[in-house]
PDB file of N, CA, C, O and CB in Angstrom:
ATOM      1  N   MET A   1     129.695  61.254 104.890  1.00  0.00           N
ATOM      2  CA  MET A   1     129.895  62.507 104.181  1.00  0.00           C
ATOM      3  C   MET A   1     128.862  62.650 103.064  1.00  0.00           C
ATOM      4  O   MET A   1     127.721  63.035 103.321  1.00  0.00           O
ATOM      5  CB  MET A   1     131.324  62.585 103.610  1.00  0.00           C
ATOM      6  N   PHE A   2     129.251  62.344 101.839  1.00  0.00           N
ATOM      7  CA  PHE A   2     128.355  62.458 100.699  1.00  0.00           C
ATOM      8  C   PHE A   2     127.889  61.081 100.265  1.00  0.00           C
ATOM      9  O   PHE A   2     128.644  60.111 100.332  1.00  0.00           O
ATOM     10  CB  PHE A   2     129.041  63.183  99.536  1.00  0.00           C
ATOM     11  N   SER A   3     126.655  60.999  99.824  1.00  0.00           N
ATOM     12  CA  SER A   3     126.179  59.739  99.276  1.00  0.00           C
ATOM     13  C   SER A   3     126.644  59.626  97.821  1.00  0.00           C
ATOM     14  O   SER A   3     127.075  60.609  97.219  1.00  0.00           O
ATOM     15  CB  SER A   3     124.625  59.636  99.379  1.00  0.00           C
ATOM     16  N   LYS A   4     126.551  58.435  97.277  1.00  0.00           N
ATOM     17  CA  LYS A   4     126.963  58.239  95.886  1.00  0.00           C
ATOM     18  C   LYS A   4     126.092  59.037  94.932  1.00  0.00           C
ATOM     19  O   LYS A   4     126.578  59.555  93.926  1.00  0.00           O
ATOM     20  CB  LYS A   4     126.913  56.759  95.520  1.00  0.00           C
ATOM     21  N   LYS A   5     124.793  59.139  95.246  1.00  0.00           N
ATOM     22  CA  LYS A   5     123.880  59.877  94.387  1.00  0.00           C
ATOM     23  C   LYS A   5     124.274  61.350  94.317  1.00  0.00           C
ATOM     24  O   LYS A   5     124.276  61.944  93.239  1.00  0.00           O
ATOM     25  CB  LYS A   5     122.441  59.734  94.889  1.00  0.00           C
ATOM     26  N   THR A   6     124.607  61.937  95.465  1.00  0.00           N
ATOM     27  CA  THR A   6     125.018  63.340  95.507  1.00  0.00           C
ATOM     28  C   THR A   6     126.329  63.540  94.765  1.00  0.00           C
ATOM     29  O   THR A   6     126.491  64.520  94.038  1.00  0.00           O
ATOM     30  CB  THR A   6     125.153  63.820  96.956  1.00  0.00           C
ATOM     31  N   LEU A   7     127.253  62.628  94.943  1.00  0.00           N
ATOM     32  CA  LEU A   7     128.541  62.730  94.277  1.00  0.00           C
ATOM     33  C   LEU A   7     128.385  62.650  92.763  1.00  0.00           C
ATOM     34  O   LEU A   7     128.958  63.466  92.041  1.00  0.00           O
ATOM     35  CB  LEU A   7     129.477  61.635  94.769  1.00  0.00           C
ATOM     36  N   TRP A   8     127.620  61.680  92.273  1.00  0.00           N
ATOM     37  CA  TRP A   8     127.417  61.536  90.830  1.00  0.00           C
ATOM     38  C   TRP A   8     126.667  62.728  90.254  1.00  0.00           C
ATOM     39  O   TRP A   8     126.976  63.181  89.151  1.00  0.00           O
ATOM     40  CB  TRP A   8     126.657  60.246  90.525  1.00  0.00           C
ATOM     41  N   GLY A   9     125.681  63.241  90.990  1.00  0.00           N
ATOM     42  CA  GLY A   9     124.943  64.410  90.522  1.00  0.00           C
ATOM     43  C   GLY A   9     125.833  65.633  90.410  1.00  0.00           C
ATOM     44  O   GLY A   9     125.754  66.375  89.431  1.00  0.00           O
ATOM     45  N   SER A  10     126.683  65.846  91.412  1.00  0.00           N
ATOM     46  CA  SER A  10     127.596  66.984  91.386  1.00  0.00           C
ATOM     47  C   SER A  10     128.619  66.842  90.265  1.00  0.00           C
ATOM     48  O   SER A  10     128.935  67.817  89.582  1.00  0.00           O
ATOM     49  CB  SER A  10     128.307  67.126  92.730  1.00  0.00           C
ATOM     50  N   LEU A  11     129.126  65.652  90.078  1.00  0.00           N
ATOM     51  CA  LEU A  11     130.099  65.418  89.015  1.00  0.00           C
ATOM     52  C   LEU A  11     129.477  65.634  87.637  1.00  0.00           C
ATOM     53  O   LEU A  11     130.109  66.222  86.760  1.00  0.00           O
ATOM     54  CB  LEU A  11     130.668  64.002  89.120  1.00  0.00           C
ATOM     55  N   THR A  12     128.257  65.167  87.440  1.00  0.00           N
ATOM     56  CA  THR A  12     127.562  65.360  86.169  1.00  0.00           C
ATOM     57  C   THR A  12     127.317  66.843  85.905  1.00  0.00           C
ATOM     58  O   THR A  12     127.527  67.320  84.790  1.00  0.00           O
ATOM     59  CB  THR A  12     126.231  64.594  86.161  1.00  0.00           C
ATOM     60  N   ALA A  13     126.876  67.566  86.921  1.00  0.00           N
ATOM     61  CA  ALA A  13     126.645  69.000  86.766  1.00  0.00           C
ATOM     62  C   ALA A  13     127.933  69.730  86.419  1.00  0.00           C
ATOM     63  O   ALA A  13     127.928  70.631  85.579  1.00  0.00           O
ATOM     64  CB  ALA A  13     126.042  69.584  88.041  1.00  0.00           C
ATOM     65  N   LEU A  14     129.027  69.354  87.052  1.00  0.00           N
ATOM     66  CA  LEU A  14     130.312  69.987  86.776  1.00  0.00           C
ATOM     67  C   LEU A  14     130.752  69.747  85.335  1.00  0.00           C
ATOM     68  O   LEU A  14     131.236  70.662  84.670  1.00  0.00           O
ATOM     69  CB  LEU A  14     131.374  69.467  87.740  1.00  0.00           C
ATOM     70  N   VAL A  15     130.584  68.524  84.858  1.00  0.00           N
ATOM     71  CA  VAL A  15     130.963  68.199  83.475  1.00  0.00           C
ATOM     72  C   VAL A  15     130.108  68.976  82.490  1.00  0.00           C
ATOM     73  O   VAL A  15     130.624  69.511  81.509  1.00  0.00           O
ATOM     74  CB  VAL A  15     130.828  66.687  83.212  1.00  0.00           C
ATOM     75  N   LEU A  16     128.791  69.045  82.743  1.00  0.00           N
ATOM     76  CA  LEU A  16     127.904  69.769  81.834  1.00  0.00           C
ATOM     77  C   LEU A  16     128.226  71.258  81.812  1.00  0.00           C
ATOM     78  O   LEU A  16     128.254  71.870  80.744  1.00  0.00           O
ATOM     79  CB  LEU A  16     126.447  69.557  82.235  1.00  0.00           C
ATOM     80  N   LEU A  17     128.467  71.844  82.975  1.00  0.00           N
ATOM     81  CA  LEU A  17     128.785  73.267  83.016  1.00  0.00           C
ATOM     82  C   LEU A  17     130.120  73.571  82.356  1.00  0.00           C
ATOM     83  O   LEU A  17     130.249  74.580  81.663  1.00  0.00           O
ATOM     84  CB  LEU A  17     128.799  73.757  84.448  1.00  0.00           C
ATOM     85  N   THR A  18     131.100  72.729  82.556  1.00  0.00           N
ATOM     86  CA  THR A  18     132.416  72.941  81.959  1.00  0.00           C
ATOM     87  C   THR A  18     132.349  72.807  80.441  1.00  0.00           C
ATOM     88  O   THR A  18     132.929  73.618  79.720  1.00  0.00           O
ATOM     89  CB  THR A  18     133.434  71.948  82.535  1.00  0.00           C
ATOM     90  N   GLY A  19     131.651  71.794  79.958  1.00  0.00           N
ATOM     91  CA  GLY A  19     131.533  71.593  78.522  1.00  0.00           C
ATOM     92  C   GLY A  19     130.770  72.705  77.850  1.00  0.00           C
ATOM     93  O   GLY A  19     131.142  73.130  76.756  1.00  0.00           O
ATOM     94  N   THR A  20     129.716  73.189  78.469  1.00  0.00           N
ATOM     95  CA  THR A  20     128.904  74.252  77.887  1.00  0.00           C
ATOM     96  C   THR A  20     129.665  75.566  77.852  1.00  0.00           C
ATOM     97  O   THR A  20     129.583  76.293  76.863  1.00  0.00           O
ATOM     98  CB  THR A  20     127.608  74.420  78.669  1.00  0.00           C
ATOM     99  N   SER A  21     130.398  75.885  78.900  1.00  0.00           N
ATOM    100  CA  SER A  21     131.119  77.156  78.928  1.00  0.00           C
ATOM    101  C   SER A  21     132.255  77.161  77.905  1.00  0.00           C
ATOM    102  O   SER A  21     132.582  78.215  77.361  1.00  0.00           O
ATOM    103  CB  SER A  21     131.671  77.428  80.336  1.00  0.00           C
ATOM    104  N   GLY A  22     132.854  76.021  77.638  1.00  0.00           N
ATOM    105  CA  GLY A  22     133.914  75.947  76.637  1.00  0.00           C
ATOM    106  C   GLY A  22     133.394  76.255  75.245  1.00  0.00           C
ATOM    107  O   GLY A  22     134.068  76.926  74.463  1.00  0.00           O
ATOM    108  N   VAL A  23     132.200  75.771  74.929  1.00  0.00           N
ATOM    109  CA  VAL A  23     131.589  76.054  73.631  1.00  0.00           C
ATOM    110  C   VAL A  23     131.244  77.530  73.534  1.00  0.00           C
ATOM    111  O   VAL A  23     131.475  78.156  72.499  1.00  0.00           O
ATOM    112  CB  VAL A  23     130.327  75.190  73.414  1.00  0.00           C
ATOM    113  N   ALA A  24     130.692  78.092  74.605  1.00  0.00           N
ATOM    114  CA  ALA A  24     130.323  79.506  74.590  1.00  0.00           C
ATOM    115  C   ALA A  24     131.555  80.381  74.426  1.00  0.00           C
ATOM    116  O   ALA A  24     131.511  81.368  73.691  1.00  0.00           O
ATOM    117  CB  ALA A  24     129.575  79.883  75.874  1.00  0.00           C
ATOM    118  N   LEU A  25     132.652  80.044  75.091  1.00  0.00           N
ATOM    119  CA  LEU A  25     133.870  80.842  74.956  1.00  0.00           C
ATOM    120  C   LEU A  25     134.439  80.760  73.550  1.00  0.00           C
ATOM    121  O   LEU A  25     134.935  81.757  73.024  1.00  0.00           O
ATOM    122  CB  LEU A  25     134.915  80.387  75.963  1.00  0.00           C
ATOM    123  N   ALA A  26     134.376  79.589  72.937  1.00  0.00           N
ATOM    124  CA  ALA A  26     134.884  79.440  71.577  1.00  0.00           C
ATOM    125  C   ALA A  26     134.052  80.266  70.603  1.00  0.00           C
ATOM    126  O   ALA A  26     134.601  80.883  69.690  1.00  0.00           O
ATOM    127  CB  ALA A  26     134.884  77.961  71.159  1.00  0.00           C
ATOM    128  N   GLU A  27     132.725  80.286  70.787  1.00  0.00           N
ATOM    129  CA  GLU A  27     131.866  81.070  69.913  1.00  0.00           C
ATOM    130  C   GLU A  27     132.108  82.561  70.106  1.00  0.00           C
ATOM    131  O   GLU A  27     132.092  83.323  69.139  1.00  0.00           O
ATOM    132  CB  GLU A  27     130.400  80.735  70.168  1.00  0.00           C
ATOM    133  N   MET A  28     132.330  82.983  71.347  1.00  0.00           N
ATOM    134  CA  MET A  28     132.555  84.395  71.620  1.00  0.00           C
ATOM    135  C   MET A  28     133.861  84.874  71.003  1.00  0.00           C
ATOM    136  O   MET A  28     133.916  85.971  70.446  1.00  0.00           O
ATOM    137  CB  MET A  28     132.560  84.650  73.123  1.00  0.00           C
ATOM    138  N   SER A  29     134.902  84.075  71.094  1.00  0.00           N
ATOM    139  CA  SER A  29     136.183  84.505  70.538  1.00  0.00           C
ATOM    140  C   SER A  29     136.146  84.528  69.011  1.00  0.00           C
ATOM    141  O   SER A  29     136.796  85.368  68.388  1.00  0.00           O
ATOM    142  CB  SER A  29     137.305  83.585  71.021  1.00  0.00           C
ATOM    143  N   ALA A  30     135.395  83.616  68.409  1.00  0.00           N
ATOM    144  CA  ALA A  30     135.294  83.604  66.950  1.00  0.00           C
ATOM    145  C   ALA A  30     134.478  84.793  66.455  1.00  0.00           C
ATOM    146  O   ALA A  30     134.820  85.390  65.434  1.00  0.00           O
ATOM    147  CB  ALA A  30     134.663  82.290  66.464  1.00  0.00           C
ATOM    148  N   SER A  31     133.413  85.144  67.155  1.00  0.00           N
ATOM    149  CA  SER A  31     132.569  86.241  66.698  1.00  0.00           C
ATOM    150  C   SER A  31     133.187  87.604  67.010  1.00  0.00           C
ATOM    151  O   SER A  31     132.908  88.575  66.308  1.00  0.00           O
ATOM    152  CB  SER A  31     131.193  86.139  67.336  1.00  0.00           C
ATOM    153  N   SER A  32     134.014  87.694  68.040  1.00  0.00           N
ATOM    154  CA  SER A  32     134.593  88.993  68.385  1.00  0.00           C
ATOM    155  C   SER A  32     135.672  89.406  67.389  1.00  0.00           C
ATOM    156  O   SER A  32     136.023  90.584  67.331  1.00  0.00           O
ATOM    157  CB  SER A  32     135.175  88.956  69.797  1.00  0.00           C
ATOM    158  N   SER A  33     136.203  88.482  66.613  1.00  0.00           N
ATOM    159  CA  SER A  33     137.264  88.816  65.675  1.00  0.00           C
ATOM    160  C   SER A  33     136.720  89.402  64.373  1.00  0.00           C
ATOM    161  O   SER A  33     137.493  89.894  63.551  1.00  0.00           O
ATOM    162  CB  SER A  33     138.093  87.586  65.378  1.00  0.00           C
ATOM    163  N   GLU A  34     135.394  89.357  64.171  1.00  0.00           N
ATOM    164  CA  GLU A  34     134.832  89.827  62.907  1.00  0.00           C
ATOM    165  C   GLU A  34     134.661  91.338  62.845  1.00  0.00           C
ATOM    166  O   GLU A  34     134.646  91.893  61.746  1.00  0.00           O
ATOM    167  CB  GLU A  34     133.510  89.170  62.671  1.00  0.00           C
ATOM    168  N   GLN A  35     134.532  92.027  63.974  1.00  0.00           N
ATOM    169  CA  GLN A  35     134.418  93.478  64.035  1.00  0.00           C
ATOM    170  C   GLN A  35     133.207  94.000  63.262  1.00  0.00           C
ATOM    171  O   GLN A  35     133.326  95.004  62.560  1.00  0.00           O
ATOM    172  CB  GLN A  35     135.680  94.115  63.498  1.00  0.00           C
ATOM    173  N   THR A  36     132.068  93.364  63.367  1.00  0.00           N
ATOM    174  CA  THR A  36     130.853  93.868  62.733  1.00  0.00           C
ATOM    175  C   THR A  36     129.999  94.543  63.784  1.00  0.00           C
ATOM    176  O   THR A  36     129.989  94.131  64.944  1.00  0.00           O
ATOM    177  CB  THR A  36     130.066  92.731  62.031  1.00  0.00           C
ATOM    178  N   SER A  37     129.285  95.576  63.381  1.00  0.00           N
ATOM    179  CA  SER A  37     128.456  96.308  64.324  1.00  0.00           C
ATOM    180  C   SER A  37     126.985  95.900  64.212  1.00  0.00           C
ATOM    181  O   SER A  37     126.171  96.328  65.030  1.00  0.00           O
ATOM    182  CB  SER A  37     128.605  97.806  64.096  1.00  0.00           C
ATOM    183  N   GLN A  38     126.636  95.106  63.243  1.00  0.00           N
ATOM    184  CA  GLN A  38     125.244  94.689  63.033  1.00  0.00           C
ATOM    185  C   GLN A  38     125.086  93.211  63.367  1.00  0.00           C
ATOM    186  O   GLN A  38     125.979  92.398  63.124  1.00  0.00           O
ATOM    187  CB  GLN A  38     124.799  94.961  61.572  1.00  0.00           C
ATOM    188  N   PHE A  39     123.930  92.887  63.928  1.00  0.00           N
ATOM    189  CA  PHE A  39     123.598  91.488  64.179  1.00  0.00           C
ATOM    190  C   PHE A  39     122.689  90.992  63.067  1.00  0.00           C
ATOM    191  O   PHE A  39     121.802  91.709  62.602  1.00  0.00           O
ATOM    192  CB  PHE A  39     122.921  91.310  65.568  1.00  0.00           C
ATOM    193  N   ARG A  40     122.920  89.766  62.653  1.00  0.00           N
ATOM    194  CA  ARG A  40     122.061  89.157  61.642  1.00  0.00           C
ATOM    195  C   ARG A  40     121.042  88.266  62.338  1.00  0.00           C
ATOM    196  O   ARG A  40     121.379  87.538  63.272  1.00  0.00           O
ATOM    197  CB  ARG A  40     122.896  88.345  60.607  1.00  0.00           C
ATOM    198  N   ARG A  41     119.810  88.325  61.887  1.00  0.00           N
ATOM    199  CA  ARG A  41     118.759  87.489  62.442  1.00  0.00           C
ATOM    200  C   ARG A  41     118.781  86.144  61.727  1.00  0.00           C
ATOM    201  O   ARG A  41     118.772  86.082  60.497  1.00  0.00           O
ATOM    202  CB  ARG A  41     117.366  88.173  62.309  1.00  0.00           C
ATOM    203  N   ILE A  42     118.809  85.071  62.508  1.00  0.00           N
ATOM    204  CA  ILE A  42     118.800  83.720  61.952  1.00  0.00           C
ATOM    205  C   ILE A  42     117.442  83.101  62.258  1.00  0.00           C
ATOM    206  O   ILE A  42     117.101  82.886  63.421  1.00  0.00           O
ATOM    207  CB  ILE A  42     119.970  82.846  62.538  1.00  0.00           C
ATOM    208  N   GLU A  43     116.688  82.823  61.241  1.00  0.00           N
ATOM    209  CA  GLU A  43     115.369  82.213  61.426  1.00  0.00           C
ATOM    210  C   GLU A  43     115.530  80.716  61.676  1.00  0.00           C
ATOM    211  O   GLU A  43     116.263  80.024  60.969  1.00  0.00           O
ATOM    212  CB  GLU A  43     114.461  82.465  60.187  1.00  0.00           C
ATOM    213  N   GLN A  44     114.839  80.244  62.683  1.00  0.00           N
ATOM    214  CA  GLN A  44     114.870  78.824  63.026  1.00  0.00           C
ATOM    215  C   GLN A  44     113.525  78.202  62.656  1.00  0.00           C
ATOM    216  O   GLN A  44     112.489  78.851  62.799  1.00  0.00           O
ATOM    217  CB  GLN A  44     115.183  78.617  64.545  1.00  0.00           C
ATOM    218  N   PRO A  45     113.526  76.968  62.189  1.00  0.00           N
ATOM    219  CA  PRO A  45     112.257  76.305  61.866  1.00  0.00           C
ATOM    220  C   PRO A  45     111.402  76.135  63.124  1.00  0.00           C
ATOM    221  O   PRO A  45     111.920  75.970  64.228  1.00  0.00           O
ATOM    222  CB  PRO A  45     112.517  74.928  61.207  1.00  0.00           C
ATOM    223  N   LEU A  46     110.084  76.179  62.930  1.00  0.00           N
ATOM    224  CA  LEU A  46     109.160  76.066  64.047  1.00  0.00           C
ATOM    225  C   LEU A  46     109.330  74.728  64.770  1.00  0.00           C
ATOM    226  O   LEU A  46     109.260  74.672  65.998  1.00  0.00           O
ATOM    227  CB  LEU A  46     107.720  76.225  63.560  1.00  0.00           C
ATOM    228  N   GLY A  47     109.550  73.659  64.015  1.00  0.00           N
ATOM    229  CA  GLY A  47     109.738  72.339  64.624  1.00  0.00           C
ATOM    230  C   GLY A  47     110.939  72.305  65.566  1.00  0.00           C
ATOM    231  O   GLY A  47     110.891  71.665  66.616  1.00  0.00           O
ATOM    232  N   LEU A  48     111.999  72.985  65.194  1.00  0.00           N
ATOM    233  CA  LEU A  48     113.184  73.044  66.045  1.00  0.00           C
ATOM    234  C   LEU A  48     112.898  73.826  67.324  1.00  0.00           C
ATOM    235  O   LEU A  48     113.323  73.430  68.410  1.00  0.00           O
ATOM    236  CB  LEU A  48     114.356  73.679  65.286  1.00  0.00           C
ATOM    237  N   LYS A  49     112.176  74.938  67.191  1.00  0.00           N
ATOM    238  CA  LYS A  49     111.831  75.735  68.371  1.00  0.00           C
ATOM    239  C   LYS A  49     110.979  74.919  69.337  1.00  0.00           C
ATOM    240  O   LYS A  49     111.217  74.925  70.545  1.00  0.00           O
ATOM    241  CB  LYS A  49     111.085  77.019  67.958  1.00  0.00           C
ATOM    242  N   VAL A  50     109.983  74.215  68.795  1.00  0.00           N
ATOM    243  CA  VAL A  50     109.099  73.404  69.632  1.00  0.00           C
ATOM    244  C   VAL A  50     109.885  72.265  70.281  1.00  0.00           C
ATOM    245  O   VAL A  50     109.685  71.971  71.460  1.00  0.00           O
ATOM    246  CB  VAL A  50     107.923  72.842  68.798  1.00  0.00           C
ATOM    247  N   GLY A  51     110.766  71.630  69.531  1.00  0.00           N
ATOM    248  CA  GLY A  51     111.564  70.528  70.058  1.00  0.00           C
ATOM    249  C   GLY A  51     112.485  70.969  71.188  1.00  0.00           C
ATOM    250  O   GLY A  51     112.619  70.270  72.193  1.00  0.00           O
ATOM    251  N   VAL A  52     113.113  72.113  71.027  1.00  0.00           N
ATOM    252  CA  VAL A  52     114.008  72.621  72.070  1.00  0.00           C
ATOM    253  C   VAL A  52     113.208  72.986  73.309  1.00  0.00           C
ATOM    254  O   VAL A  52     113.642  72.718  74.430  1.00  0.00           O
ATOM    255  CB  VAL A  52     114.803  73.844  71.564  1.00  0.00           C
ATOM    256  N   ALA A  53     112.038  73.600  73.117  1.00  0.00           N
ATOM    257  CA  ALA A  53     111.196  73.959  74.266  1.00  0.00           C
ATOM    258  C   ALA A  53     110.725  72.700  74.998  1.00  0.00           C
ATOM    259  O   ALA A  53     110.732  72.666  76.229  1.00  0.00           O
ATOM    260  CB  ALA A  53     109.977  74.799  73.806  1.00  0.00           C
ATOM    261  N   MET A  54     110.316  71.667  74.258  1.00  0.00           N
ATOM    262  CA  MET A  54     109.860  70.422  74.890  1.00  0.00           C
ATOM    263  C   MET A  54     111.003  69.744  75.642  1.00  0.00           C
ATOM    264  O   MET A  54     110.801  69.224  76.739  1.00  0.00           O
ATOM    265  CB  MET A  54     109.278  69.461  73.831  1.00  0.00           C
ATOM    266  N   LEU A  55     112.185  69.746  75.067  1.00  0.00           N
ATOM    267  CA  LEU A  55     113.343  69.166  75.740  1.00  0.00           C
ATOM    268  C   LEU A  55     113.660  69.924  77.024  1.00  0.00           C
ATOM    269  O   LEU A  55     113.996  69.315  78.039  1.00  0.00           O
ATOM    270  CB  LEU A  55     114.562  69.168  74.810  1.00  0.00           C
ATOM    271  N   GLY A  56     113.556  71.234  76.983  1.00  0.00           N
ATOM    272  CA  GLY A  56     113.783  72.034  78.181  1.00  0.00           C
ATOM    273  C   GLY A  56     112.783  71.705  79.278  1.00  0.00           C
ATOM    274  O   GLY A  56     113.161  71.532  80.436  1.00  0.00           O
ATOM    275  N   PHE A  57     111.487  71.618  78.911  1.00  0.00           N
ATOM    276  CA  PHE A  57     110.468  71.269  79.899  1.00  0.00           C
ATOM    277  C   PHE A  57     110.683  69.856  80.430  1.00  0.00           C
ATOM    278  O   PHE A  57     110.458  69.600  81.613  1.00  0.00           O
ATOM    279  CB  PHE A  57     109.068  71.395  79.290  1.00  0.00           C
ATOM    280  N   ALA A  58     111.115  68.942  79.571  1.00  0.00           N
ATOM    281  CA  ALA A  58     111.373  67.573  80.026  1.00  0.00           C
ATOM    282  C   ALA A  58     112.531  67.541  81.028  1.00  0.00           C
ATOM    283  O   ALA A  58     112.469  66.819  82.023  1.00  0.00           O
ATOM    284  CB  ALA A  58     111.685  66.658  78.824  1.00  0.00           C
ATOM    285  N   LEU A  59     113.568  68.308  80.773  1.00  0.00           N
ATOM    286  CA  LEU A  59     114.699  68.354  81.705  1.00  0.00           C
ATOM    287  C   LEU A  59     114.304  68.988  83.036  1.00  0.00           C
ATOM    288  O   LEU A  59     114.743  68.540  84.095  1.00  0.00           O
ATOM    289  CB  LEU A  59     115.862  69.129  81.085  1.00  0.00           C
ATOM    290  N   ILE A  60     113.479  70.029  82.982  1.00  0.00           N
ATOM    291  CA  ILE A  60     113.005  70.642  84.224  1.00  0.00           C
ATOM    292  C   ILE A  60     112.171  69.639  85.012  1.00  0.00           C
ATOM    293  O   ILE A  60     112.321  69.522  86.228  1.00  0.00           O
ATOM    294  CB  ILE A  60     112.180  71.918  83.930  1.00  0.00           C
ATOM    295  N   GLY A  61     111.289  68.912  84.321  1.00  0.00           N
ATOM    296  CA  GLY A  61     110.484  67.892  84.987  1.00  0.00           C
ATOM    297  C   GLY A  61     111.340  66.787  85.578  1.00  0.00           C
ATOM    298  O   GLY A  61     111.057  66.305  86.675  1.00  0.00           O
ATOM    299  N   LEU A  62     112.382  66.380  84.870  1.00  0.00           N
ATOM    300  CA  LEU A  62     113.284  65.353  85.376  1.00  0.00           C
ATOM    301  C   LEU A  62     114.005  65.833  86.644  1.00  0.00           C
ATOM    302  O   LEU A  62     114.167  65.069  87.595  1.00  0.00           O
ATOM    303  CB  LEU A  62     114.306  64.963  84.295  1.00  0.00           C
ATOM    304  N   GLU A  63     114.430  67.083  86.653  1.00  0.00           N
ATOM    305  CA  GLU A  63     115.087  67.614  87.845  1.00  0.00           C
ATOM    306  C   GLU A  63     114.123  67.669  89.026  1.00  0.00           C
ATOM    307  O   GLU A  63     114.492  67.318  90.147  1.00  0.00           O
ATOM    308  CB  GLU A  63     115.654  69.006  87.565  1.00  0.00           C
ATOM    309  N   LEU A  64     112.892  68.110  88.778  1.00  0.00           N
ATOM    310  CA  LEU A  64     111.904  68.151  89.857  1.00  0.00           C
ATOM    311  C   LEU A  64     111.634  66.753  90.393  1.00  0.00           C
ATOM    312  O   LEU A  64     111.538  66.555  91.605  1.00  0.00           O
ATOM    313  CB  LEU A  64     110.597  68.792  89.368  1.00  0.00           C
ATOM    314  N   TRP A  65     111.513  65.785  89.495  1.00  0.00           N
ATOM    315  CA  TRP A  65     111.281  64.400  89.915  1.00  0.00           C
ATOM    316  C   TRP A  65     112.469  63.894  90.737  1.00  0.00           C
ATOM    317  O   TRP A  65     112.283  63.234  91.759  1.00  0.00           O
ATOM    318  CB  TRP A  65     111.046  63.483  88.682  1.00  0.00           C
ATOM    319  N   TRP A  66     113.658  64.197  90.300  1.00  0.00           N
ATOM    320  CA  TRP A  66     114.880  63.695  90.940  1.00  0.00           C
ATOM    321  C   TRP A  66     115.036  64.245  92.357  1.00  0.00           C
ATOM    322  O   TRP A  66     115.399  63.510  93.275  1.00  0.00           O
ATOM    323  CB  TRP A  66     116.109  64.063  90.099  1.00  0.00           C
ATOM    324  N   PHE A  67     114.761  65.537  92.532  1.00  0.00           N
ATOM    325  CA  PHE A  67     115.056  66.175  93.811  1.00  0.00           C
ATOM    326  C   PHE A  67     113.865  66.255  94.765  1.00  0.00           C
ATOM    327  O   PHE A  67     114.057  66.281  95.980  1.00  0.00           O
ATOM    328  CB  PHE A  67     115.572  67.545  93.564  1.00  0.00           C
ATOM    329  N   LEU A  68     112.648  66.296  94.242  1.00  0.00           N
ATOM    330  CA  LEU A  68     111.515  66.565  95.123  1.00  0.00           C
ATOM    331  C   LEU A  68     110.698  65.348  95.498  1.00  0.00           C
ATOM    332  O   LEU A  68     110.142  65.301  96.595  1.00  0.00           O
ATOM    333  CB  LEU A  68     110.630  67.548  94.490  1.00  0.00           C
ATOM    334  N   LEU A  69     110.609  64.370  94.626  1.00  0.00           N
ATOM    335  CA  LEU A  69     109.778  63.215  94.946  1.00  0.00           C
ATOM    336  C   LEU A  69     110.502  62.266  95.896  1.00  0.00           C
ATOM    337  O   LEU A  69     111.679  61.967  95.699  1.00  0.00           O
ATOM    338  CB  LEU A  69     109.376  62.477  93.667  1.00  0.00           C
ATOM    339  N   PRO A  70     109.804  61.794  96.921  1.00  0.00           N
ATOM    340  CA  PRO A  70     110.460  60.903  97.887  1.00  0.00           C
ATOM    341  C   PRO A  70     110.708  59.520  97.280  1.00  0.00           C
ATOM    342  O   PRO A  70     110.010  59.080  96.367  1.00  0.00           O
ATOM    343  CB  PRO A  70     109.606  60.773  99.163  1.00  0.00           C
ATOM    344  N   GLU A  71     111.707  58.869  97.814  1.00  0.00           N
ATOM    345  CA  GLU A  71     111.998  57.504  97.381  1.00  0.00           C
ATOM    346  C   GLU A  71     111.006  56.548  98.038  1.00  0.00           C
ATOM    347  O   GLU A  71     110.513  56.810  99.135  1.00  0.00           O
ATOM    348  CB  GLU A  71     113.463  57.106  97.731  1.00  0.00           C
ATOM    349  N   ASN A  72     110.722  55.449  97.364  1.00  0.00           N
ATOM    350  CA  ASN A  72     109.838  54.444  97.926  1.00  0.00           C
ATOM    351  C   ASN A  72     110.583  53.660  99.012  1.00  0.00           C
ATOM    352  O   ASN A  72     111.708  53.215  98.786  1.00  0.00           O
ATOM    353  CB  ASN A  72     109.312  53.493  96.817  1.00  0.00           C
ATOM    354  N   PRO A  73     109.977  53.488 100.172  1.00  0.00           N
ATOM    355  CA  PRO A  73     110.651  52.713 101.238  1.00  0.00           C
ATOM    356  C   PRO A  73     110.714  51.231 100.861  1.00  0.00           C
ATOM    357  O   PRO A  73     109.826  50.710 100.186  1.00  0.00           O
ATOM    358  CB  PRO A  73     109.909  52.886 102.601  1.00  0.00           C
ATOM    359  N   LYS A  74     111.760  50.578 101.302  1.00  0.00           N
ATOM    360  CA  LYS A  74     111.920  49.147 101.024  1.00  0.00           C
ATOM    361  C   LYS A  74     110.948  48.356 101.883  1.00  0.00           C
ATOM    362  O   LYS A  74     110.754  48.660 103.060  1.00  0.00           O
ATOM    363  CB  LYS A  74     113.380  48.684 101.285  1.00  0.00           C
ATOM    364  N   SER A  75     110.344  47.345 101.289  1.00  0.00           N
ATOM    365  CA  SER A  75     109.364  46.539 102.022  1.00  0.00           C
ATOM    366  C   SER A  75     110.023  45.399 102.772  1.00  0.00           C
ATOM    367  O   SER A  75     109.340  44.624 103.441  1.00  0.00           O
ATOM    368  CB  SER A  75     108.316  45.987 101.072  1.00  0.00           C
TER     369      SER A  75
END
């Protein structure tokens, strides 16, 4: 049926998606109770923006490596 690698990958993805959606729902319910019509702009430091972008590219590269590169055959 499923290999262990596929099972662990699916389980990890499920945990990450569930955890992320819970945070988003909590933020949405907290912000919807304020009844403000204006959005405030929050300035982020340049270092934080660069760090988040680099982390995103690293995760994309890790996914490409995980799924696309072939495994080395056993000798």
